[in-house]
C-alpha positions in Angstrom: 51.3 69.1 42.6 48.1 67.4 41.6 47.8 69.7 38.6 51.3 68.6 37.4 50.2 64.9 37.7 47.1 65.5 35.6 49.2 67.2 32.9 51.7 64.3 32.9 48.8 61.8 32.5 47.4 63.8 29.6 50.8 64.0 27.9 51.2 60.2 28.3 47.8 59.5 26.7 48.6 61.8 23.8 51.9 60.2 23.3 50.3 56.7 23.3 47.8 57.8 20.7 50.5 59.3 18.5 52.4 56.1 18.8 49.4 54.0 17.8 48.7 56.2 14.8 52.3 56.0 13.8 52.2 52.2 14.1 49.0 52.0 12.1 50.4 54.2 9.4 53.5 52.0 9.2 51.5 48.8 9.2 48.8 50.0 6.8 51.5 51.1 4.4 53.2 47.8 4.7 52.3 45.5 1.7 50.1 42.5 2.5 51.7 39.2 1.7 48.9 37.1 0.2 48.6 33.7 -1.4 47.6 34.0 -5.0 47.3 32.2 -8.3 47.3 33.4 -11.9 44.2 32.7 -14.0 45.0 30.3 -16.8 43.2 28.4 -19.5 42.3 24.8 -18.8 39.5 22.3 -18.7 36.6 21.9 -16.3 34.4 18.8 -15.8 31.2 20.1 -14.1 29.9 17.7 -11.5 26.5 17.7 -9.7 26.9 16.1 -6.2 23.8 14.4 -4.9 22.9 11.4 -2.8 20.1 8.8 -2.7 19.2 5.2 -2.0 20.1 2.1 -3.9 17.1 0.3 -5.4 16.6 -2.6 -7.8 15.6 -1.9 -11.4 13.7 -5.2 -11.6 11.3 -6.0 -8.9 9.0 -9.0 -9.0 6.0 -9.4 -6.6 5.0 -13.1 -6.5 1.3 -14.0 -5.9 -0.1 -17.4 -5.3 -1.4 -19.0 -8.6 -3.4 -21.6 -6.6 -5.4 -22.0 -3.5 -3.3 -24.4 -1.3 -1.3 -24.8 1.8 2.4 -23.8 1.8 4.2 -27.1 2.5 7.8 -25.8 2.4 9.4 -22.4 2.5 13.1 -22.4 1.5 13.9 -18.7 2.0 13.8 -15.9 4.5 13.9 -12.1 4.0 17.3 -10.9 3.0 18.4 -14.1 1.3 20.2 -14.1 -2.0 18.7 -16.5 -4.6 19.7 -17.6 -8.1 17.4 -17.8 -11.1 15.7 -21.2 -11.0 15.9 -21.7 -7.3 12.8 -23.2 -5.7 11.3 -20.7 -3.3 7.9 -22.1 -2.3 6.4 -25.6 -2.4 2.7 -26.4 -2.0 0.9 -29.3 -0.4 -1.0 -30.8 -3.4 -3.1 -33.5 -1.7 -6.4 -31.6 -2.0 -5.7 -30.5 -5.6 -4.9 -34.2 -6.5 -8.3 -35.2 -5.0 -10.0 -32.4 -7.0 -8.5 -33.7 -10.2 -9.7 -37.3 -9.5 -13.2 -36.0 -8.8 -13.2 -33.9 -11.9 -12.1 -36.9 -14.0 -15.0 -39.0 -12.5 -17.4 -36.1 -13.3 -16.1 -35.9 -16.9 -16.5 -39.7 -17.3 -20.0 -39.7 -16.0 -21.0 -36.8 -18.2 -19.5 -38.2 -21.3 -21.1 -41.7 -20.7 -24.5 -40.0 -20.1 -24.0 -38.0 -23.3 -23.0 -41.1 -25.3 -25.9 -43.2 -23.8 -28.3 -40.5 -24.8 -26.9 -40.4 -28.3 -27.2 -44.2 -28.6 -30.8 -44.3 -27.3 -31.6 -41.5 -29.7 -30.1 -43.5 -32.6 -32.1 -46.5 -31.5 -35.3 -44.5 -31.3 -34.6 -43.0 -34.7 -34.3 -46.5 -36.1 -37.5 -47.7 -34.4 -39.3 -44.7 -35.7 -38.0 -45.2 -39.3 -38.8 -49.0 -39.1 -42.3 -48.3 -37.8 -42.9 -45.7 -40.5 -41.8 -48.1 -43.2 -43.8 -51.0 -41.8 -46.9 -48.7 -41.6 -46.5 -47.8 -45.2 -46.4 -51.5 -46.2 -49.3 -52.4 -43.9 -51.5 -49.6 -45.3 -51.0 -51.2 -48.8 -51.7 -54.7 -47.4 -54.8 -53.5 -45.6 -56.1 -51.9 -48.8 -55.4 -55.1 -50.7 -57.1 -57.3 -48.1 -60.1 -55.0 -48.0 -60.3 -55.1 -51.8 -60.0 -59.0 -51.8 -62.8 -59.2 -49.2 -65.0 -56.8 -51.0 -64.6 -58.8 -54.2 -65.3 -62.1 -52.5 -68.3 -60.7 -50.7 -69.7 -59.4 -54.0 -69.2 -62.9 -55.6 -70.9 -64.6 -52.6 -73.7 -62.1 -52.8 -74.2 -63.0 -56.5 -74.1 -66.7 -55.6 -76.6 -66.2 -52.9 -78.9 -64.4 -55.2 -78.6 -67.3 -57.7 -79.3 -69.8 -54.9 -82.4 -67.8 -54.0 -83.5 -67.9 -57.7 -82.8 -71.7 -57.8 -85.0 -72.1 -54.7 -87.8 -70.1 -56.3 -87.6 -72.0 -59.6 -87.6 -75.3 -57.8 -90.7 -74.2 -55.9 -92.4 -73.2 -59.1 -91.6 -76.6 -60.7 -93.1 -78.4 -57.8 -96.4 -76.6 -58.2 -96.5 -76.7 -62.0 -98.0 -79.5 -64.1 -97.7 -78.0 -67.5 -95.0 -79.9 -69.3 -93.9 -76.9 -71.4 -93.7 -74.7 -68.4 -91.8 -77.4 -66.5 -89.4 -77.8 -69.4 -88.8 -74.1 -69.5 -88.3 -73.9 -65.7 -86.0 -76.9 -65.9 -83.9 -75.1 -68.5 -83.8 -72.1 -66.3 -82.9 -74.2 -63.3 -80.1 -75.8 -65.2 -78.7 -72.4 -66.2 -78.9 -71.2 -62.7 -77.2 -74.2 -61.3 -74.4 -73.8 -63.8 -74.0 -70.2 -62.8 -74.1 -71.1 -59.1 -71.5 -73.8 -59.6 -69.2 -71.3 -61.4 -68.8 -69.3 -58.2 -67.4 -72.2 -56.2 -69.0 -70.9 -53.0 -67.0 -73.2 -50.8 -63.7 -71.8 -52.0 -65.0 -68.3 -51.8 -66.1 -68.8 -48.2 -62.7 -70.2 -47.3 -61.0 -67.3 -49.1 -63.2 -64.8 -47.3 -62.3 -66.3 -43.9 -58.6 -66.3 -44.8 -58.5 -62.7 -46.0 -60.6 -61.5 -43.0 -58.0 -63.1 -40.7 -55.2 -61.4 -42.7 -57.0 -58.1 -42.5 -57.4 -58.5 -38.7 -53.7 -59.3 -38.3 -52.7 -56.3 -40.5 -54.9 -54.0 -38.4 -53.4 -55.3 -35.2 -49.9 -54.8 -36.6 -50.8 -51.4 -37.7 -51.9 -50.4 -34.2 -48.7 -51.8 -32.8 -46.5 -50.0 -35.3 -48.4 -46.7 -34.7 -47.8 -47.1 -30.9 -44.1 -47.9 -31.6 -43.8 -44.9 -33.9 -45.4 -42.6 -31.3 -43.2 -43.9 -28.5 -40.0 -43.5 -30.6 -41.1 -40.0 -31.7 -41.7 -38.9 -28.1 -38.2 -40.2 -27.1 -36.3 -38.5 -29.9 -33.8 -35.7 -28.8 -33.9 -32.5 -30.7 -30.8 -30.4 -31.6 -31.2 -28.1 -28.6 -31.3 -31.0 -26.2 -28.3 -32.5 -27.9 -26.4 -29.2 -27.6 -27.3 -29.0 -23.9 -26.0 -32.5 -23.3 -22.9 -31.7 -25.2 -22.4 -28.5 -23.2 -22.7 -30.5 -19.9 -20.0 -32.8 -21.1 -17.7 -30.0 -22.3 -18.2 -28.2 -19.0 -17.1 -31.3 -17.1 -14.0 -31.5 -19.4 -13.3 -27.9 -18.8 -13.5 -28.4 -15.0 -11.1 -31.3 -15.3 -8.7 -29.3 -17.4 -8.8 -26.4 -14.8 -8.2 -28.8 -11.9 -5.3 -30.4 -13.8 -3.9 -26.9 -14.5 -4.2 -25.9 -10.9 -2.4 -29.1 -9.9 0.4 -28.4 -12.4 0.9 -24.9 -11.0 1.0 -26.2 -7.5 3.6 -28.9 -8.5 5.8 -26.1 -10.0 5.5 -24.0 -6.8 7.3 -20.6 -6.9 10.6 -20.4 -8.7 13.0 -17.4 -8.9 12.9 -15.9 -12.3 16.3 -14.1 -11.9 19.2 -13.6 -9.5 18.2 -11.3 -6.6 17.4 -10.6 -3.0 14.2 -11.5 -1.1 13.1 -8.1 0.2 9.6 -9.1 1.3 8.1 -12.3 2.7 4.4 -12.4 3.6 3.9 -16.1 4.3 5.3 -18.9 6.5 5.3 -22.7 6.1 1.9 -24.3 6.8 0.0 -21.2 5.8 -3.2 -21.6 3.8 -3.0 -19.1 0.9 -5.9 -18.3 -1.4 -5.2 -17.8 -5.1 -4.0 -14.2 -5.7 -2.5 -13.8 -2.2 0.8 -11.9 -2.1 3.7 -14.3 -1.2 7.0 -12.5 -1.5 9.0 -9.8 -3.2 12.2 -10.6 -5.2 14.5 -7.7 -6.3 17.2 -8.2 -8.9 20.8 -7.9 -7.5 22.3 -7.5 -11.0 20.1 -4.6 -12.1 20.6 -1.7 -9.6 20.1 2.0 -9.6 20.5 5.0 -7.3 17.4 7.2 -7.0 18.5 10.8 -6.2 16.7 14.1 -5.8 18.0 17.1 -7.8 17.2 20.7 -6.9 15.8 23.3 -9.3 19.3 24.8 -9.5 20.9 21.7 -10.9 18.1 19.8 -12.8 18.7 21.9 -15.9 22.2 20.4 -16.1 21.1 16.8 -16.0 20.6 14.8 -19.2 20.0 11.2 -20.0 23.1 9.2 -20.6 25.4 11.4 -18.6 28.2 9.6 -16.8 27.9 9.2 -13.0 30.0 7.6 -10.2 28.3 6.2 -7.1 30.2 5.8 -3.9 28.8 3.1 -1.6 30.4 1.9 1.6 33.9 2.9 0.4 33.4 1.4 -3.1 32.9 3.3 -6.4 30.6 2.1 -9.2 30.3 3.7 -12.6 26.9 4.4 -14.0 24.8 6.7 -16.1 21.6 8.8 -15.9 18.8 6.4 -17.0 15.6 8.3 -16.1 14.6 11.9 -15.3 11.1 12.4 -13.8 8.9 15.0 -15.4 7.2 15.8 -12.1 8.9 17.6 -9.1 8.0 16.5 -5.5 8.6 18.4 -2.3 11.2 17.1 0.1 11.1 17.1 3.9 12.1 20.8 3.8 9.1 21.5 1.5 11.5 22.3 -1.4 10.8 21.0 -4.9 13.1 18.2 -6.0 13.1 16.2 -9.2 13.7 12.4 -9.0 16.6 11.2 -11.2 17.7 7.5 -11.6 21.3 6.5 -12.0 21.8 3.0 -13.5 24.8 1.1 -12.0 26.9 -0.5 -14.7 28.9 -3.0 -12.5 27.1 -4.0 -9.3 28.8 -6.6 -7.2 28.1 -8.4 -3.9 29.4 -5.4 -1.9 26.5 -3.2 -2.9 23.3 -3.5 -0.8 19.7 -2.6 -1.7 18.5 0.2 0.6 21.9 1.7 1.4 22.6 5.4 0.8 25.0 6.3 -2.0 26.9 9.5 -2.8 26.7 10.2 -6.5 28.7 12.5 -8.8 26.9 13.3 -12.1 29.3 14.6 -14.7 27.1 17.1 -16.5 29.4 19.2 -18.8 33.0 19.5 -19.8 34.7 22.5 -21.4 38.3 22.9 -22.6 40.5 25.9 -23.3 38.6 28.2 -20.9 39.8 30.7 -18.3 39.6 29.2 -14.8 40.2 30.1 -11.2 40.2 28.0 -8.0 36.8 27.9 -6.3 38.5 29.0 -3.0 39.1 32.4 -4.6 35.5 33.0 -5.5 33.0 35.0 -3.4 29.5 36.2 -4.0 27.1 38.8 -2.7 23.9 40.4 -3.9 25.7 42.0 -6.8 27.1 38.7 -8.1 30.3 36.7 -8.1 33.6 38.3 -7.5 37.3 37.7 -6.7 40.0 39.8 -5.0 42.9 40.5 -7.3 46.2 42.4 -7.2 46.5 45.2 -9.7 49.3 47.7 -9.7 50.3 46.4 -6.3 46.9 47.1 -4.7 44.1 44.7 -3.6 41.1 45.1 -6.0 37.6 43.6 -5.9 36.4 42.5 -9.4 33.0 41.0 -10.3 32.9 38.4 -13.1 30.4 36.2 -15.0 30.6 32.6 -13.9 30.3 29.7 -16.3 30.4 26.0 -15.3 32.2 24.8 -12.2 33.6 21.7 -10.6 34.6 20.9 -7.1 37.8 22.9 -7.4 37.5 25.2 -10.4 35.2 27.9 -11.7 34.9 29.1 -15.3 35.5 32.9 -15.8 33.5 33.9 -18.8 33.7 37.7 -18.4 35.1 40.3 -16.0 38.4 38.6 -15.2 40.8 37.7 -18.0 43.5 35.1 -18.4 46.8 36.0 -16.7 45.3 38.1 -13.8 46.6 37.6 -10.3 43.8 36.3 -8.0 44.0 36.2 -4.3 43.3 32.8 -2.8 43.8 33.7 0.9 40.6 34.5 2.8 40.2 38.3 3.0 37.4 40.9 3.2 36.5 44.2 1.6 38.6 45.9 4.4 41.7 44.9 2.4 40.6 46.5 -0.8 42.9 49.4 -1.8 45.8 48.2 0.4 49.2 47.4 -1.0 49.8 43.7 -1.5 52.5 41.4 -2.8 51.7 38.0 -4.3 52.8 34.7 -2.9 52.5 31.7 -5.1 51.3 28.3 -3.9 
């Protein structure tokens, strides 16, 4: 009995297997109904999809042009400003004091310089006058000495005659001979006549007068020599003049610099263009040395998206290519404005090339620092054979599609050209008019019968 049951079980299993095989044969021979499309000629606009951050194309970092205290700060980080808006005001009291001190210094220096020039001119005049007077006195002294010498010679001659008169008179007193007396008398008369011709009294007076004149001339000569020496010692040479002039010019320069500093402080910091305050390093009441960083202003009218492009796509990117940036649900047209010539590694340690996209029409809905999705339209081809990207597969041997040829599923490799989000260019391997399967299948379906279903 047990043996019969085992035989029945065996027959049941065999029957089941036969049934399954029969079902498989029936099913496998039944044509697959697959969604397909026919390759056609059309156009493809190739697009590179990337993303990046919005940045300003015009950034201005403002530094303090003066050393002063911030009196008023009219902005905070994130504020929008217009060109010409006052951003920072300085307290100018200390700078105003510096200007007044510089003016006083300039006045004192210039007055000192002018006083020195005036004194030098006076000393020049004194020196010239003394020199001229000394020249005149030298001639007067020479003349007086000549007069005195001449008078003294005349007086000497008169004295000699007087001595002879005395001698003749003495001889006459001791002589009794009439002839001798007469001869002596004649000689005495001649001597008296000669003596009288000298007018000794006048000569003596003239001698005293000219000696007095000579003495006065010599005194004046000494005085003028002293005046000349003093004036000469007080004269300023060209080097000293230049030094005094330099001191004055230095004071004027200090005044100009102080006035310029005050002018800069009065101007404060003014926005040069419309933009956003993206950095603020000061607060009201802060003391800021010249050159200190104050704030950062980034233009809100000149914006760009900075994206990183992989090595697979960078060869497609060219300057001027059209791009569309999507930011917070809004789209903005733009173009490729800059391509870096150096690749940097990203967070995954993969090389990426920085590309800048200029935004043509920024508005107040676009924010610096936000992320943007960007489509870069790299190449467009017309009248080419295309297929939907959903029908394209790839493996180690290349790109391929599943097609239906003679009612059977076929795997065909092809050469891919450009592609968009939805289409791929077929440059070789699959021709126009072929039926390509768009349903998702595997190599297990290759060789099976199939019927095409159109979308």
